N, C-alpha and C positions, 0 to 999 in steps of 0.2 A: 376369849383367848387369854392365856396366861402371858405374863410380861415378857418371858423369854421368846415365845412365839411372835409376839408383837415386835420385839426388838429385831428378830431375824427377818421378819417381813419388812420392817422399815429399812433395814440395812440393804436388803435385796432391792427394794424400790429405789433407795438412794443411789445404789450402784448403777442400776439400769438408767436412772435419770442422768447421772454423770456421763455414762457411756453414750447416751443419746445426745447430750448437750455439747460435749467437747468434740472438736474436730480431731482428726487422726493425729496431726502433728502436736496438738495440745496434749492429747492423751499420752503420747509417747514421751514428751518432755516431763509430764507430771509423774510418770512411772519411773523416770530416771533419778528423781530426787530420793536420796537415801532416807530411810525411816530411822530415827535415833533409837538406840537401845532403851528398853524400859528399865527403870530403877526398881529392883525387887525389894520388897519389905523383908525384914529379918526372918519371919516365918516362912515366906515363899522361898527364900534362899536356902533355908535349912531343909525344906522339902526337896528342892532340886538336888542338893548334895546328898541327902538320904537316898534318893532314887539312883544317883550315880554310884554310890557305894553298893547298893543292892544289885545293880547291874554288874558291877565288877565281881561281887561275890557269886552271883549266879553263873557268870562266865567261867569262873574257877571251878564251880561245882560241875558244870556241863563238861568242861575239858577233862576234869578228873574222872568222871564217869566214863567218858569215851576212852580215856587211857586205860582204865581198868578193864573195859570190855574188849579192847584190842589185845591185852595181855592174856 
């Protein structure tokens, strides 16, 4: 197996082990704890902003084409 498949298999096994080990109240309290935000690297942040700009641009294009089609 490749490492990604092994990682997915391991995380599924870990998850099922946790679900089997914890009692219901413990599981509920563990899920209530917030997960902190991940600090993105400069390249990752640039990619996110590029995708946001692309989304806004494509929304403008779609609305423009819809407006032209209605007229």
